[in-house]
N, C-alpha and C positions, 0 to 999 in steps of 0.2 A: 436418678434411677436409671439405667441404661437402655434407652427405647431403640437400640440397635434391632429395627424388625427381622434382620437376615439371622437373629440369635433366637430357636425356638426357647432355650432358656429363659433369655431377656423377656418374650412374649406372658411365658409363663408365671410371670413375676408379677407382670402389668394386669395379667387378669386379676391373681390373688389380690394383686391390692386391690383394685377396682371392689370387687366383693367385700374385702375387708371393710373398706370405706363406706359402702353401703348399706353393710350391719351395722356399724359405730352412729353413723347417722342416723336410724331408724331407733337404735335404742337411746340415742340422744334426744330423740322427739319424745321418744314416748315418758322417758325419766324426766326431764328438762323442766316440763311446765310444774310436775309436782314438787319439784325445790322451788320454782320461782313463785308457785301460786298454792303453797301447800294445803292440805286437806283440812278443812275448821275442828279444831279439838275441843273437848267438853270446856275447858276452860274460855275458849273463844266463845261458846254459846251459852254459856252461863247467864241464868236470867234471863234469854230468850225462848218463846214459847208458840207452840201455836204454827201459824201461816207465816210469820216473820222468822222462823226458826228455818222454816221449809226452805223460801227466799233465799235467805242465806248460805246455805247450802248447796242450791242451786245455782245462784249466781258464782261460788267458788268453783264449782263444777263448772260452768258455762264458759268462765274466763281460762280455767287450765285448756278446754278443747279448743277456745280458741287460739290459746297460743301452741297448740299441739297442731293446728291445722295450718297454721302461718309455719311454725316450725319443717312440718311436711312438706311444703309445699316448697320451700326453700331449701331444704334440703334435698328434696326431688330432684329440683333444677340441678342443683349440684351432682346428683346421681345421674342424671340425663347426662350432664356433660363428660362423667366421667366414661358414660356408657357410648357416647362420641366421639372421647379420645381413642377408646377402646378400637373400636370400629375403624378409626382412623388408623391405627398404628396397624391393624390387620390388612386396609387396604396397602398400605404404606409395605408393609411387607410382601406383599403380592405384586405390587408395583417391583418391589425390587429385584424379586426372582423371577419373574418374567423378562425385568431390564440384562439380569444377569444371564439367565437363560438365552436371549436373545444375544446376548453381547459374545458367549461362547462359540452360537451357530454361527453368528456372521465371521468370528476367527475359524474356524472350521470349514466354513465355506469360502473363506477368502485365502486360507493355506491351500485347500482342495486347486481352485483357478490358479494361484501362484506357482504350485507343483507342475500343472500342468501347461501352462507358460513356459515352466524352465525344460519339462520334456519335449515340449515342441522346438525351443528355442535350439538345444541340442542337438535336435534330430536336424534342425536345418542348417546349421553351422558346420554339418560333417557331411554335408553334400555334396555332390561331384560339381553340380552347376554353381557357378562363383555368383551369381546374384541371391542363390537361395543361400549360402554360408553368408554373403553380406547380411542379409534379411536376419541369419542366426545370429548375428553380432549384435545388430543393433536392440534385437528381441531381447537376449542377455544384457546389455545395457539396459532396455526399459526392464528388466523384472529386477536386477541390482539396485535401482530406483526407487522402485515400488515396497521390495522387500525391507521388513523392521527389523530382519534381523543380519547382526552381522557377520557371522559366520556365512551367510549366503552370498555376503557381499565379497569378503573372502575366495570364497569359491569360484565365485566371476572373473575374479581379477585373476586369479590362475589359469581356468580355462582359457580366459584370453591369451596372456600370457602364452600358454604352451601353443594357442593357435598359431599363434604369431613365427614362434620358432619351428613349427611343423610345417609352416606353407613356407616360410622365407628363409629356410633350410642353405645356407650359402653351400654353392656347388662349383667347385672349382673348375674351370675348363680342361680338359682329358690331357693335352699337352702341357700344363707350368699348371703351378699350385695359386700363382695369384695372375690378377689381370694385368698388362703390363702397363707402367706407369706412364699417364699421358694417351692410354689409349682413347681411339673414340666412342663416345656414349652418343651417339645421335641414333644409332636403333634400338636403344635400350629405352622404353616406355617408361614413363612416370609410372609409380607403384600404384595409384589410384587405377592405371588402367592395366599395369600388368599383373597385379597382384589387389585386386579392390578390397577383398576380404580381410588381409593384412594391414594394409592401410586404414579401414574401417575399425579396426583392433586397437589400432596403435593411435588413433584418435579418442578413442574412448578410453583406452589407457594413461593416456598423458593429460587428458583435457585438466586444466589448471585449475577450472571451478570445482571441479570435482573432488570427493574427500574417500578417500581407501583406506578407512580404518584397517589397523591391524596386520598390514599388509608390507611384505618386503618391497626394497625397491624393485626394477625390471632387471629380469636376467636374461638378458638377449645379447650373446656373444656369438659370434660367427653368423649372423645373419645378414640377406640381403636385403636391405633396405635403401639400394639407391631411388635418389629422385623420391624420396620420401618426402611428404609434408608433413613440416613436425612444426608449424610457426605457434611460437610461445608454448609449444609442449613442456608439462613438468617432467622432467630425467632425473630430476635430483639423485646422485649419488648411484645412477643405473650402472649395470652392468655392459659395457658393451664392446668389450672387448674384441678386437680383430671383426668386427661389423662392419660390412661397406656400408656407406653414406655418401657416395660418390653422388655429388649432384642434388644432394638432401639439402631444403631450406630451412633452417634452423632457426629463422630469424627471431629473436626474442625468447629463446628457448631458455630454461633452467636447467643447466648442465654442472650444479654446483656439486663439486666430490665427484660426478660421473666417471668411471672406468672406462676412456677411449684407447687405452694402451694396444698398439698395432692396428686401432681401426683405420681404416681406407675411407680420407674425407675430401679424395679430389675432387675440386671445383664446389665443395660443400658452401654453403652459407648460413656465418655464425653471427650476423648483423646483429648486434645489440643483444648477444645470447652472452648468459650469465654462467662463464666457466671457471669462478672461483674453487681453489682446490683439484680440479679437475684435473686427470692425468694423462696427457696425450704424447706419452714417452712413446717412439717408435710408431707413433703415428705418420699417416703418410698423408703430405700436402700438395701433392701433385696437382699439375692444373691439367683439364680435360680438354679436348680437341672436340669440339661439337660443330660440325661440317667444317668451316673454314675459321672458323672462332675459336679461340682460347678463352676460357672460363678460370679463374683464379679462385682458391680458396679465400673466403673476406671473414673477417675477425672485425671490420669494423665496428667500432663504440661497443667492441665487446668487453667482458669483465675478467681478468685474467690473472687478479691475484690470486696468488699461491698457486698455480699452474704450472704443471711441470710438461716442460719441452722440450728435455735436455737433449734428447738425442730422436727427434722427427728427423723424416726422413724427404730429403730437399728433390726437387725436381732436377732432373739429368740436364746435360747441354749445358749447360751454364746457368741456367736459372735456379734459384734459391729463395731461403725465405726473404729475404726483400724484395721478392716479386709477389707474395702474397699482401694481401689488402689488411693492412692494420691500422689505418686510419684511427686516431683518437682511442684506438683498445687501452687498457688500462691494465698496468702492472705492480707489482710491487716488489721487495726486496725478495719477498720468498718466491717469487716467480724465476722460477728456472728454464734456461736458455742455451740452446747450443753454442760452444765456446766461438765459431765463426760469426757468431750474429749478438755482436758486441752490444756495448751501451749507445756507442755511437750510430751504430748501424740502428739499432731500433727508435732512435731520434730521429735518424731520415725518413725512416717507416712512420712516422708521427705515431709512436707510442707513448701515450703518456705515464709517468710515475706519477704514484698517488702515494701517501702514506697512511 
């Protein structure tokens, strides 16, 4: 019998079964003694008269009553157990209903709190004060971590991506479309200082320890990410076409399949980065002038298997790909290079061929 207390039909069945059993036990208690110790017939009492006859009849009745009393006591105990069971089922049903109601109320309260948190996070991320926007970014991150709805995580991911595209939109200098190669970056602040809300959003979006289910790769073309800190960032298959990553630190970053076509990588650090299958065609690998120092792009220990560097733009004034730091970078037969940077040149640059 189904004793699921949350089902009223099951409870009615249980109650009906209990009453039926009690009635059956009562009928058995009444009828069984007469079957077990049947009343004396005339044949049984033949030849017995007077007081012995009355004693025999009374003795048989006494036996029936004793058996009936024992049965009633025994079956009464069983009926009591059924009653206890019925009471327990009723209590369990009430407990389950209370638990379900409490759970529903808790869910409603939690959803209300999350909605309030989400609203506050959106409000702060749109404020003029940068400190408030940074707080809004991390509030959205906390909301994404605590929400159990996958759709909420997708919404937060897209909101933070939009924030980066909006607040880090590349605005070319008025007199030229691009910043002159080899130009000084001394006066350009780090992204953490110049646009802390953008750096915070990138930190959240590219955290390799995070799982963003059901979302598309980052789409950040033509963005100003100069001097960004993207150490060990997950940028797999990201669209960074035309992005300005001058002086960015991408040490250990995952850039597998990333689109870096036409990106400005002057002085960017790709040490130990994974660039397998990345597209760096027309990317600018110029050096940076920081004060009196020249900072070169570094691909030291980077994985460039299958990467496309066919038409990267070299440093003018006689400086080329041979001046980029390539020490122990890995290439394979699918890696494409400019014609003037042949295998011999790559060996001198200590680029390793792997199979």
